[in-house]
N, C-alpha and C positions, 0 to 999 in steps of 0.2 A: 235491507228492506224486507218486510214480511211478505207473506204469500199474497197473491193478487186475487181479489174477489170482484166479480162484476155483479152489481145489483141492478136488476131490471124490474121496473115498476112504473106504471103510468101515473101514479100518485107521487107528486114531488115531495110531499111530507114524509111518506114512507121511505123514499130514496134517501132523503136528507138524514132521517133518523138512523137508518141502517148504516149509512156512511159514517156518521158521527160515532156510533157504537163500535163499528168494526175498525175504523181508523184509530180510535182511542185505544184499541187492544193491539195495535201494531200492524194491522193488515193494510195493504195498499188497496184502495177502493176506486173503482171506476163505476159509472152509472150510465144506464140507458133507459129511455122512457117507452120503448116499443120492442116488439119481437124482432123487427128488422134491424133496429139499432143494436140489439143483443148479438145478432149474427155478425154484423159488421165489426163491432168491437172485439168479439171473441176471435175472429180471424186476424184482426190487426194487432191485438195486444196479448193474446195467449194467456188468459187468466188461469188461475189454479182451480177456481170454483165459480159457478154461477148460481146466484139466487134469482129465480125466475118466477115472476108473478103469473098467475093463470089468466085472470080477467083483464085483458088489454084490448083496445080497439084495433082494427085492421088485421093484425096477426096476433092471436092469443098465445098464451104460454104453451098450450099443447102443440100448436103448429110449429112454434119456435123450437120446442124440444125435439120434435121429429126431424126438423131441418138440421139442428145441431148434431144429432146422432147420425144423420146421413152423411155428414161432412167427414171425410177420412181423418183430417187433422184434428177434429174436435170430438170424435165419437167416444174417446176415453175420458173426456173432461167431465168431472162430477157436476151434475146439475141438480140443484135442490129446488123443488117447487115451493113457492112462497105465496100463500093464498089464504083468503078468508074461508074457503071451502074446506071444512074440517071433517067431512063424513068419511067413513071407512072406504066406501066405494071410490071416492076421489083419490084417497091415498093409494089404493090398489091400482087404479088407473095410472097414476103417476109412475109407480114402480114398474108396472108392465110396459109402459112406454119408454123406459130407460132412465127415469130419474133416480138419483142416488138416495135421496131422502125427501121429506115433506115437512115443512114448517108452517104451522097455521098462524095466521094473523088474527087478532093482535098477538104480538109476541112479547115475552118478558126479556129485558136486557140480558139477564144471566142465562136464560134458556138459549137465546140466539148464539151467544158466545160459546156456551157449552156444546151445543150441537155442532157448530162449525169446528170447534177444537177437536171433538170426537171424530168427525169426518176426516180431518187432516191426519189425525193420529192413525186411524184405521187404514188410510191410504199409504202411510209410511210403513206400517207393519207389513202390508202386502208386498212391498217392493223388496 
């Protein structure tokens, strides 16, 4: 089985589209609709990467990112912020808070797969 990716977004259409694209490329995909769900699944399933939406009710992506990075077993896990906020300051904020990368929505099919592939490649090169 391929690498495990956790897709976190409160929009079911985005979750379903990302799951379809990523699973079609051979990745094992789990989904969550909230920041709390992301934390629970990340602890239970140990994904290789998390795509994390910023704008979610109750616990937004920024809060979830801080909690993921505070958890000893998850702090090295690459988290990619996945959001409609495409301004430079948002990207800088994400990287300063510990995100590995930042993908703006709407995303192109090829761009999503290319970025995820490059992230996994760069992680393998570091090991």
